[in-house]
C-alpha atoms as one frame of an Amber mdcrd trajectory, in Angstrom:
protein
  -3.271  -5.782   3.788  -6.151  -4.663   5.928  -9.397  -3.774   4.240 -10.396
  -0.138   4.206 -13.946   0.730   5.275 -15.885   2.758   2.774 -16.103   6.406
   3.728 -19.592   7.979   3.676 -20.616   8.674   0.091 -21.541  12.201  -1.023
 -25.237  12.670  -1.640 -26.217  11.901  -5.223 -29.432  12.573  -7.059 -31.207
   9.633  -8.643 -30.651  11.089 -12.111 -26.880  11.557 -11.613 -26.523   8.067
 -10.150 -28.473   6.575 -13.055 -26.300   8.438 -15.559 -23.060   7.276 -13.884
 -24.283   3.678 -13.735 -25.323   3.734 -17.391 -21.869   4.990 -18.359 -20.167
   2.333 -16.206 -22.182  -0.385 -17.956 -21.887   0.876 -21.533 -18.857   3.122
 -22.106 -16.077   1.125 -23.721 -17.787  -2.141 -22.814 -17.316  -5.107 -25.167
 -19.455  -7.638 -23.280 -21.167  -8.265 -19.947 -21.397 -11.790 -18.506 -24.237
 -11.879 -17.675 -26.137  -8.660 -18.209 -29.413  -9.928 -16.737 -27.788 -11.209
 -13.523 -25.731  -8.033 -13.151 -28.883  -5.918 -13.299 -30.427  -8.121 -10.612
 -27.429  -7.623  -8.327 -27.431  -3.877  -8.821 -31.168  -3.785  -8.122 -30.511
  -5.267  -4.678 -29.107  -1.829  -3.722 -26.243  -3.094  -1.584 -22.485  -2.481
  -1.932 -20.881  -4.989  -4.292 -17.263  -6.114  -4.328 -15.844  -5.042  -7.697
 -12.498  -6.631  -8.541  -9.697  -5.712 -10.906  -6.345  -7.494 -11.008  -3.065
  -6.666 -12.684   0.242  -8.504 -12.900   3.250  -6.299 -11.994   5.323  -7.446
 -14.964   6.658  -3.961 -15.734   7.491  -0.884 -13.684   4.909   1.254 -15.438
   1.272   0.682 -16.358  -0.185   2.433 -19.417  -3.449   4.159 -20.281  -4.760
   0.907 -21.760  -4.513  -0.608 -18.267  -6.248   2.517 -16.979  -9.459   1.782
 -18.955 -10.816  -0.823 -16.476  -9.214   0.966 -13.508 -11.141   4.117 -14.357
 -14.294   2.005 -14.598 -13.444   0.664 -11.130 -13.388   4.291  -9.951 -16.903
   4.746 -11.373 -18.153   1.871  -9.226 -16.435   3.477  -6.217 -18.402   6.642
  -6.886 -21.582   4.556  -6.946 -20.834   3.300  -3.438 -19.373  -0.108  -4.242
 -16.115  -1.573  -2.889 -13.130  -1.387  -5.238 -10.948  -4.488  -4.798  -7.560
  -4.054  -6.489  -5.381  -7.164  -6.722  -1.664  -7.141  -7.488  -0.766 -10.490
  -9.059   2.606 -11.024  -7.418   2.253 -14.802  -7.956   0.673 -14.953 -11.428
   3.328 -12.451 -12.558   5.892 -15.203 -12.023   4.121 -17.190 -14.749   2.916
 -14.385 -17.027  -0.488 -14.407 -18.696  -0.191 -16.818 -21.652  -3.233 -15.356
 -23.449  -2.354 -14.573 -27.049   1.268 -15.665 -26.619   2.881 -18.034 -29.125
   5.499 -19.057 -26.547   6.001 -18.970 -22.785   6.877 -15.652 -21.206  10.190
 -15.192 -19.445   9.563 -15.853 -15.762  10.195 -12.902 -13.434  12.112 -13.204
 -10.204  10.559 -12.342  -6.840  12.973  -9.402  -6.664  11.828  -7.998 -10.022
   8.186  -8.319  -8.986   8.780  -6.597  -5.649  10.344  -3.613  -7.449   7.256
  -3.273  -9.632   4.546  -3.664  -6.955   5.000  -0.309  -5.196   5.088   1.524
  -8.514   1.818  -0.083  -9.619   0.085   0.986  -6.415   1.267   4.579  -6.801
  -0.036   4.614 -10.363  -3.377   3.069  -9.397  -3.885   5.794  -6.788  -3.652
   8.394  -9.541  -7.076   7.082 -10.560  -8.661   5.393  -7.539  -9.699   6.914
  -4.227  -6.986   5.518  -1.939  -9.169   5.720   1.172 -11.904   3.640  -0.447
  -9.752   1.032  -2.186  -9.146  -2.463  -0.849  -5.666  -3.601  -1.891  -4.555
  -7.227  -1.927  -1.424  -9.051  -3.027  -1.930 -12.663  -4.073   0.761 -13.648
  -1.599  -1.841 -13.107   1.129  -3.393 -16.445   0.135  -0.728 -18.089  -2.024
   2.171 -17.354   0.332   1.155 -20.265   2.569  -0.635 -22.349  -0.068   0.189
 -26.018   0.503   0.583 -28.749  -2.097  -2.628 -30.271  -0.740  -4.521 -27.008
  -1.328  -3.083 -26.667  -4.826  -4.049 -30.233  -5.688  -7.560 -29.619  -4.369
  -7.828 -26.454  -6.469  -6.634 -28.278  -9.590  -9.252 -30.970  -8.991 -11.983
 -28.355  -9.452 -11.388 -28.195 -13.195 -10.628 -30.577 -16.050  -8.106 -30.889
 -18.841 -10.930 -30.283 -21.314 -11.882 -27.000 -19.646  -8.296 -25.726 -19.652
  -7.652 -26.803 -23.236 -10.700 -24.844 -24.375  -8.374 -21.853 -24.054  -7.755
 -20.718 -27.639  -4.082 -19.923 -26.970  -3.400 -23.392 -25.548  -5.202 -25.168
 -28.391  -3.294 -23.163 -30.992   0.047 -23.939 -29.372  -0.648 -27.673 -29.394
  -1.896 -27.606 -32.997   1.256 -25.778 -34.081   3.487 -28.186 -32.180   4.793
 -25.476 -29.869   5.715 -25.986 -26.231   3.010 -25.509 -23.600   4.219 -25.504
 -20.004   2.183 -26.940 -17.136   2.773 -23.689 -15.249   1.056 -21.750 -18.065
  -2.045 -23.947 -17.815  -2.109 -23.167 -14.109  -2.347 -19.405 -14.722  -6.137
 -19.186 -15.384  -6.811 -21.345 -12.323  -4.714 -19.169 -10.011  -6.355 -16.026
 -11.358  -9.774 -17.628 -10.834  -9.052 -18.437  -7.197  -8.326 -14.745  -6.551
 -12.056 -14.094  -6.887 -12.793 -16.886  -4.406 -10.312 -15.394  -1.952 -11.815
 -11.878  -2.074 -15.438 -12.991  -2.669 -15.786 -10.891  -5.828 -19.252  -9.923
  -7.071 -18.096  -8.210 -10.276 -14.825  -8.454 -12.199 -13.426  -5.926 -14.654
 -10.877  -6.616 -17.374 -10.015  -6.619 -21.047 -11.865  -8.622 -23.678  -8.866
 -10.964 -24.033  -9.524 -12.200 -20.481 -12.895 -13.756 -21.337 -11.725 -17.368
 -20.967 -10.127 -16.688 -17.576 -13.253 -14.976 -16.238 -15.645 -17.687 -17.439
 -13.433 -20.238 -15.665 -13.490 -18.001 -12.579 -17.282 -18.187 -12.464 -17.070
 -22.005 -12.537 -14.457 -22.070  -9.757 -16.562 -19.785  -7.574 -19.565 -22.071
  -8.026 -17.685 -25.184  -6.842 -16.509 -23.187  -3.824 -20.109 -22.424  -2.925
 -19.995 -18.773  -4.021 -22.364 -16.881  -6.263 -20.452 -16.515  -9.563 -19.199
 -13.036 -10.289 -20.596 -10.932 -13.107 -18.021  -9.812 -15.670 -17.590  -6.519
 -17.519 -15.158  -6.821 -20.423 -13.671  -3.595 -21.798 -12.790  -2.935 -25.416
  -9.138  -2.727 -26.354  -7.365   0.601 -26.515  -5.225   0.470 -29.684  -1.558
   1.331 -29.353  -0.286   4.632 -30.684   0.910   2.810 -33.813  -2.683   1.771
 -34.560  -1.570  -1.782 -35.410  -2.180  -3.772 -32.214  -3.704  -3.267 -28.779
  -1.601  -1.110 -26.465   1.183  -3.284 -25.063   4.516  -2.671 -23.335   6.114
  -5.494 -25.316   5.175  -3.750 -28.586   6.477  -0.344 -27.514   3.230   1.396
 -28.541   2.120   2.710 -25.149   1.366   5.956 -23.378   2.634   5.189 -19.890
   1.170   6.547 -16.673   4.716   7.471 -15.596   5.393   9.431 -18.796   6.010
  13.134 -18.348   3.265  15.523 -19.439   5.287  16.382 -22.526   5.857  12.748
 -23.467   2.183  11.893 -22.953   1.080  14.885 -25.024   3.502  14.203 -27.888
   2.619  10.488 -27.998  -1.103  11.294 -28.150  -0.502  13.755 -30.973   1.281
  10.994 -32.921  -1.796   8.767 -33.307  -3.654   8.521 -36.600  -6.774  10.668
 -36.964  -9.044   7.635 -37.243  -8.035   6.533 -33.726  -9.380   9.706 -32.123
 -12.961   8.443 -31.526 -11.864   5.348 -29.596  -9.249   7.316 -27.629 -11.856
   9.921 -26.658 -14.216   7.194 -25.453 -11.751   4.925 -23.655  -8.999   7.250
 -22.455 -10.752  10.492 -21.397 -13.376  11.578 -18.880 -15.246  13.830 -21.301
 -18.969  13.109 -21.275 -20.118  10.918 -24.144 -22.540  13.612 -25.315 -19.705
  16.136 -25.540 -17.531  13.626 -27.412 -20.283  12.995 -29.964 -20.639  16.735
 -30.582 -16.881  17.173 -31.074 -16.679  14.232 -33.473 -19.716  15.470 -35.419
 -18.106  18.915 -35.796 -14.911  17.236 -37.035 -16.777  15.064 -39.551 -18.640
  18.137 -40.819 -15.362  19.970 -41.333 -16.012  22.552 -38.616 -13.047  21.436
 -36.477  -9.570  20.895 -37.920  -8.166  17.422 -37.099  -5.118  19.011 -35.449
  -7.278  21.104 -33.128  -9.401  18.092 -32.219  -6.299  16.028 -31.484  -4.998
  18.794 -29.232  -8.287  18.623 -27.344  -7.774  14.866 -27.021  -4.189  15.263
 -25.809  -5.210  17.854 -23.210  -8.052  15.624 -22.001  -5.769  12.609 -21.537
  -2.733  14.338 -20.045  -4.802  16.397 -17.583  -6.003  13.146 -15.947  -2.464
  12.489 -14.732  -0.662  15.857 -14.637  -1.324  19.427 -13.376  -2.916  21.885
 -15.812   0.215  24.028 -15.996   2.272  21.043 -17.145  -0.334  20.307 -19.826
  -0.139  23.887 -21.103   3.658  23.741 -21.183   3.573  20.438 -23.091   1.226
  21.949 -25.689   3.467  24.999 -26.176   6.481  22.733 -26.705   4.544  20.721
 -29.261   3.607  23.852 -31.176   7.219  25.053 -31.260   8.871  21.724 -31.981
   6.381  20.129 -34.376   4.207  22.839 -35.874   6.915  25.504 -36.201   9.701
  22.884 -36.500  11.931  24.760 -34.091  14.547  22.853 -32.137  13.690  23.482
 -28.466  16.284  24.406 -25.880  15.522  21.394 -23.716  16.392  18.687 -26.250
  18.118  15.926 -24.258  21.878  15.815 -24.860  23.800  12.531 -24.849  27.595
  12.385 -24.693  29.207   9.539 -26.619  32.847   8.504 -26.401  34.589   6.963
 -29.377  34.610   7.851 -33.064  31.200   6.311 -33.898  28.288   4.245 -32.581
  25.515   1.951 -33.814  22.334   4.033 -34.077  19.857   1.291 -33.111  21.939
   0.205 -30.108  22.209   3.807 -28.943  18.470   4.568 -29.231  17.467   1.453
 -27.287  20.218   1.689 -24.633  19.221   5.274 -23.803  15.480   4.582 -23.679
  14.726   6.796 -26.680  13.031   3.840 -28.368  11.670   0.768 -26.618  13.306
  -1.883 -28.821  15.292  -2.514 -31.973  12.009  -3.659 -33.502  10.627  -0.143
 -33.036  13.784   1.302 -34.634  13.367  -0.947 -37.681   9.691  -0.021 -37.961
  10.477   3.699 -37.806  13.222   3.359 -40.417  10.858   1.449 -42.722   8.403
   4.347 -42.323  11.234   6.842 -43.027  10.741   8.141 -39.510  14.360   8.635
 -38.351  16.528  11.511 -39.507  20.106  12.416 -38.605  20.854  16.095 -39.192
  17.896  16.221 -41.559  18.923  13.166 -43.596  16.502  10.210 -43.636  18.077
   6.972 -42.407  17.325   3.748 -44.313  19.566   1.235 -42.476  19.054   0.176
 -38.847  22.700  -0.937 -38.571  24.201   2.390 -39.635  27.146   3.744 -37.666
  26.997   7.441 -36.809  29.973   9.745 -36.391  30.681  13.464 -36.209  31.053
  16.168 -33.560  27.457  17.051 -32.676  24.387  15.674 -34.416  20.629  16.010
 -34.069  18.538  12.848 -34.334  14.825  13.198 -35.036  12.774  10.093 -34.176
   9.345  10.328 -35.726   7.801  13.783 -35.561   7.874  14.175 -31.801  11.213
  12.953 -30.404  14.580  14.661 -30.615  18.016  13.813 -29.265  21.260  15.768
 -29.512  24.456  13.671 -29.516  27.886  15.038 -28.752  31.074  13.080 -29.386
  33.550  13.459 -26.561  36.474  11.502 -27.934
């Protein structure tokens, strides 16, 4: 894709620019590699190439992905070039970081379906006219075996096996594919291809980014500086937000779904969600949290503020208001709303877990089992304690957690 030229930047005062830069370098940041060199680059007062890459392994990104993308937007506002890379080649491998076994490899067709959706979602955050978009196929599409061999010669077995995930796999006697060991190297070459000055990503990408700096050096480039973001916990509060765990708030979720999911998080997650997932100023967040800790703000009211702040980043204000009204009716007043989705089922009965997953009401059977363990699924008001239960009747109401409802009608 052709590179977009930066449009003229609006005039900024020195104080506002300093404040924005300070937030970009501190808010939600786990580590900077290296802080001293990054300050030197910024002091040169010239536009830097700030890179963020994402593998299109799913059709929808989530607000955890949005943490570094929103930081990329901050650098745009400071006059730097946002370089957004879609990993249409690394997606065929899948990032092995933190995985106990190899990911299922995606087909080129699956990846193509996901690419356009990722771009549309990224443009909900980034300024489209000031964003440089690249697919890896620009450089890997014609990559020869000779080029690949030359790239592989730039690193050693020892460097690759310093990856904690790879070492753990070997120690546990689990399979480790050659293609998985190639993943960090391919991701590193992306920065060579686009001449990145700064790279943004999650803290779990530290190994890949350190290797990237080494690969840039051997290619005669100044190694990029790295800003690692803290994790955004999933709505279950157990792990980082991940599609595979079914604990996400997706960018393609409706306003209502986003709002209800946010309201489902535990109270102790509110501080990190305010910091990582909203655009409220840090000073305002500190005041709100102080009022909550002093008992001057009810947790429910604070969480509503959080939900409004998150959902309004991706949906019109009127949709946010409507979502809040539905929450108040359905959850606080426990009324069954008129727009509960209705599913028609043929046959005398059905398996509850199979039904919930097949209709996208839950993300997996694992989520169903977790909800049942937590006594979080009710059928016509009765708590379900068996994930393999068969349901029958004429018309039933299924309540999944506190926020999701489904009406099921038997048609035969």
